C-alpha positions as CSV (number, residue, x, y, z in Angstrom):
1,X,-30.5,14.0,-8.8
2,X,-27.1,12.8,-7.5
3,X,-27.1,9.1,-6.4
4,X,-26.1,8.8,-2.7
5,X,-22.8,7.0,-2.2
6,X,-23.5,3.8,-0.2
7,X,-20.5,1.6,0.4
8,X,-20.9,-1.7,2.1
9,X,-18.6,-3.2,4.7
10,X,-17.9,-6.4,6.6
11,X,-15.4,-8.9,7.9
12,X,-13.9,-11.8,5.9
13,X,-12.7,-14.8,7.9
14,X,-9.0,-15.6,7.3
15,X,-7.1,-18.1,9.4
16,X,-7.5,-17.1,13.0
17,X,-8.5,-13.5,12.0
18,X,-11.2,-11.3,10.6
19,X,-10.2,-8.9,7.9
20,X,-12.3,-5.7,7.7
21,X,-13.2,-4.6,4.1
22,X,-15.4,-2.0,2.4
23,X,-16.8,-2.2,-1.1
24,X,-18.6,0.1,-3.5
25,X,-19.7,0.3,-7.1
26,X,-20.0,-2.5,-9.6
27,X,-18.1,-4.0,-12.6
28,X,-14.5,-5.0,-12.9
29,X,-12.8,-5.3,-9.5
30,X,-10.3,-2.8,-8.3
31,X,-8.5,-3.4,-5.0
32,X,-6.7,-0.8,-2.9
33,X,-4.2,-2.0,-0.2
34,X,-2.9,0.6,2.3
35,X,0.6,1.5,3.4
36,X,2.1,0.5,6.8
37,X,1.8,4.1,8.0
38,X,-2.0,4.3,7.5
39,X,-5.1,2.2,6.9
40,X,-7.8,1.8,4.3
41,X,-8.8,5.5,4.7
42,X,-5.7,6.7,2.9
43,X,-7.7,5.7,-0.2
44,X,-10.6,8.1,0.5
45,X,-9.7,10.3,-2.6
46,X,-9.9,7.2,-4.8
47,X,-12.7,5.1,-3.2
48,X,-15.8,7.0,-4.2
49,X,-14.3,8.3,-7.4
50,X,-13.4,4.9,-8.9
51,X,-16.6,3.3,-7.6
52,X,-18.4,5.1,-10.4
53,X,-16.8,2.7,-12.9
54,X,-15.5,-0.3,-10.9
55,X,-16.3,-2.6,-8.0
56,X,-13.9,-1.0,-5.6
57,X,-12.6,-2.9,-2.6
58,X,-10.4,-1.7,0.2
59,X,-9.3,-3.5,3.3
60,X,-7.5,-3.1,6.6
61,X,-4.5,-5.4,7.0
62,X,-4.0,-7.1,10.4
63,X,-3.2,-4.6,13.1
64,X,-4.5,-1.6,11.2
65,X,-7.9,0.2,11.2
66,X,-10.6,-2.3,12.1
67,X,-8.6,-5.5,11.6
68,X,-7.2,-6.8,14.9
69,X,-3.5,-7.3,15.6
70,X,-2.4,-10.8,14.6
71,X,-1.8,-13.5,17.2
72,X,-0.8,-16.5,15.2
73,X,1.5,-16.5,12.1
74,X,-0.2,-14.8,9.2
75,X,0.1,-13.8,5.6
76,X,-1.2,-10.5,4.2
77,X,-1.4,-12.1,0.7
78,X,-3.6,-14.9,2.0
79,X,-5.7,-12.4,3.9
80,X,-6.3,-10.6,0.6
81,X,-7.1,-14.0,-1.0
82,X,-9.7,-14.6,1.8
83,X,-11.3,-11.2,1.2
84,X,-11.6,-11.7,-2.6
85,X,-13.0,-15.3,-2.1
86,X,-15.5,-14.0,0.5
87,X,-16.7,-11.4,-2.0
88,X,-16.7,-13.9,-4.9
89,X,-14.1,-11.9,-6.9
90,X,-12.0,-14.1,-9.2
91,X,-9.9,-11.4,-10.8
92,X,-8.9,-7.9,-9.8
93,X,-6.6,-5.0,-10.6
94,X,-4.6,-4.4,-7.4
95,X,-3.1,-1.1,-6.2
96,X,-0.9,-1.3,-3.2
97,X,1.2,1.3,-1.4
98,X,4.3,0.5,0.5
99,X,3.6,-2.6,2.6
100,X,0.4,-2.9,0.5
101,X,2.6,-2.9,-2.6
102,X,4.7,-5.7,-1.2
103,X,1.4,-7.6,-0.6
104,X,0.2,-6.9,-4.1
105,X,3.5,-8.0,-5.7
106,X,3.6,-11.2,-3.6
107,X,-0.1,-11.9,-4.4
108,X,0.5,-11.5,-8.2
109,X,3.3,-14.1,-8.0
110,X,1.4,-16.6,-5.9
111,X,-2.0,-16.1,-7.6
112,X,-1.2,-14.8,-11.1
113,X,-4.6,-15.9,-12.5
114,X,-6.3,-13.5,-10.0
115,X,-4.5,-10.3,-11.0
116,X,-5.5,-8.4,-14.1
117,X,-3.2,-5.4,-13.4
118,X,-0.7,-4.4,-10.8
119,X,0.1,-0.9,-9.4
120,X,2.8,-0.9,-6.8
121,X,3.1,2.6,-5.2
122,X,6.3,3.3,-3.2
123,X,6.4,-0.5,-2.8
124,X,8.6,-2.6,-0.8
125,X,9.6,-6.0,-2.2
126,X,9.9,-9.2,-0.2
127,X,13.4,-10.5,0.1
128,X,15.0,-7.0,-0.3
129,X,18.0,-6.8,2.0
130,X,20.3,-4.1,0.5
131,X,19.1,-1.2,2.8
132,X,20.6,2.2,2.3
133,X,22.4,4.2,5.0
134,X,19.3,6.5,5.0
135,X,17.0,3.6,6.1
136,X,19.6,2.1,8.5
137,X,19.9,5.5,10.2
138,X,16.1,5.7,10.7
139,X,16.0,2.2,12.2
140,X,18.9,3.1,14.5
141,X,17.3,6.3,15.7
142,X,13.9,4.5,16.3
143,X,15.6,1.7,18.2
144,X,17.4,4.2,20.4
145,X,14.1,6.0,21.1
146,X,12.4,2.7,22.0
147,X,15.1,1.9,24.4
148,X,14.5,5.3,26.0
149,X,10.8,4.4,26.2
150,X,10.1,7.5,24.2
151,X,7.2,6.0,22.1
152,X,5.9,9.4,21.1
153,X,9.4,10.3,19.8
154,X,9.4,7.0,17.8
155,X,6.0,7.8,16.3
156,X,7.0,11.4,15.4
157,X,10.3,10.3,13.8
158,X,8.5,7.6,11.8
159,X,5.8,10.0,10.6
160,X,8.3,12.7,9.6
161,X,10.3,10.2,7.5
162,X,7.4,8.8,5.6
163,X,4.8,11.6,5.5
164,X,7.2,14.5,4.9
165,X,9.9,12.5,3.2
166,X,13.5,12.0,4.5
167,X,14.9,15.2,3.1
168,X,12.1,17.3,1.7
169,X,11.8,21.0,2.4
170,X,8.8,21.3,4.8
171,X,7.6,24.5,3.0
172,X,6.7,22.4,0.0
173,X,4.3,20.2,1.9
174,X,0.6,20.9,1.7
175,X,-0.7,21.4,5.3
176,X,-4.1,19.7,4.7
177,X,-2.3,16.6,3.3
178,X,0.1,16.6,6.2
179,X,-2.6,16.9,8.8
180,X,-4.6,14.0,7.4
181,X,-1.7,11.7,6.8
182,X,-0.4,12.5,10.4
183,X,-3.8,11.7,11.8
184,X,-4.0,8.3,10.1
185,X,-0.4,7.5,11.1
186,X,-1.1,8.4,14.7
187,X,-4.2,6.2,14.8
188,X,-2.4,3.2,13.3
189,X,1.2,3.4,14.7
190,X,2.1,0.6,17.1
191,X,5.6,-0.6,18.2
192,X,3.9,-3.9,19.1
193,X,3.2,-4.6,15.5
194,X,6.9,-4.8,14.7
195,X,6.9,-8.0,16.8
196,X,4.5,-9.7,14.5
197,X,6.3,-10.6,11.3
198,X,4.4,-11.8,8.3
199,X,5.3,-15.2,6.8
200,X,7.4,-14.2,3.8
201,X,6.7,-15.5,0.3
202,X,9.1,-18.4,-0.5
203,X,11.1,-17.8,-2.6
204,X,10.7,-14.1,-2.1
205,X,9.7,-11.6,-4.8
206,X,13.0,-9.8,-5.2
207,X,14.4,-12.6,-7.5
208,X,11.2,-13.4,-9.3
209,X,9.9,-10.1,-10.7
210,X,10.3,-11.4,-14.2
211,X,7.6,-13.9,-13.5
212,X,4.9,-11.1,-13.3
213,X,3.0,-11.1,-16.6
214,X,0.1,-8.7,-15.9
215,X,-0.1,-5.1,-17.0
216,X,2.0,-3.1,-14.5
217,X,2.5,0.6,-13.6
218,X,5.1,1.4,-10.9
219,X,4.5,4.7,-9.1
220,X,6.8,6.5,-6.7
221,X,7.1,10.0,-5.1
222,X,10.3,11.9,-5.9
223,X,10.7,12.6,-2.1
224,X,10.2,9.1,-0.9
225,X,13.1,7.1,0.6
226,X,16.2,6.3,-1.4
227,X,15.5,2.6,-1.1
228,X,11.9,2.8,-2.4
229,X,12.9,5.1,-5.3
230,X,15.7,2.6,-6.3
231,X,13.3,-0.3,-5.9
232,X,10.7,1.3,-8.1
233,X,13.2,1.5,-10.9
234,X,14.2,-2.1,-10.4
235,X,10.5,-3.2,-10.5
236,X,10.1,-1.3,-13.8
237,X,13.2,-2.9,-15.3
238,X,12.5,-6.4,-14.3
239,X,8.7,-6.7,-14.6
240,X,8.1,-7.2,-18.4
241,X,6.5,-4.2,-20.0
242,X,6.1,-2.3,-16.7
243,X,5.6,1.5,-16.9
244,X,7.3,3.8,-14.4
245,X,5.9,7.1,-13.1
246,X,7.4,9.5,-10.7
247,X,5.1,12.0,-9.0
248,X,6.9,15.3,-8.2
249,X,6.8,16.9,-4.7
250,X,5.4,13.7,-3.2
251,X,6.7,11.4,-0.4
252,X,5.4,8.0,0.6
253,X,1.6,8.5,0.0
254,X,1.3,10.2,-3.4
255,X,-2.3,9.1,-3.9
256,X,-3.3,11.0,-0.8
257,X,-0.9,14.0,-1.3
258,X,-1.8,14.5,-5.0
259,X,-5.1,12.7,-5.6
260,X,-6.1,14.4,-8.8
261,X,-2.8,13.6,-10.5
262,X,-2.8,10.1,-9.1
263,X,-6.4,9.4,-10.1
264,X,-5.8,10.6,-13.7
265,X,-2.7,8.4,-14.0
266,X,-4.6,5.4,-12.6
267,X,-7.6,5.9,-14.9
268,X,-5.4,6.2,-17.9
269,X,-3.6,3.0,-16.9
270,X,-6.8,1.0,-16.3
271,X,-8.2,2.1,-19.6
272,X,-5.5,0.0,-21.3
273,X,-6.9,-3.2,-19.7
274,X,-8.8,-5.6,-22.1
275,X,-12.5,-5.2,-21.8
């Protein structure tokens, strides 16, 4: 008889906020942190699968999913700390995509004793300023649409860039993936959130990557933005012993777009952790 999958959920207090989380399974802790174009549900293809072998935790960052928009100054890395403390988790392997990757990297620098392994996926890095023309063009187009009060146009432009990839041939994109990713993007997109800037790690991560000592695997889709592809290689060069993996025909959410491949990579990587 198959055991029914029964995750638990709740809210962890953090500063002036409440951070929504879900957990399942038991054993060593494995945390998934979502991208800024989605919420915790982008990890659906990983959540139940990895709960067979790990205590899996996923959360909604402020302004996403079931976690309210921030009011006061906030820190995603400290919200993560609050969730782990609330659950009594001292050490975890952390997988973070995009903004979630930024959070994971910052957390590994600020709380190195709490991170057993690190998997940045299409990750940003705090302190990065050298934006490409590709990204600057996107920002310019979105600002123009905001000024025209075309908020649906802003959302569509943002979704096309991150979900499809800046230059990928649309015929190569799986429609089921695109439909699901677009739905999650639509339910979480907010121009208002751009007005609430997180308190940045000081000094930022971009000049401190060599301080990260935990086992690290850097993952990026080959059709992600130029900046994030370049950053992935910098992460792999500067984090001691880091492994770099490129997933083909994938944009910003490779774990959702190619879950079987991503899950196999992650399982292999986690198998290298000390027991």
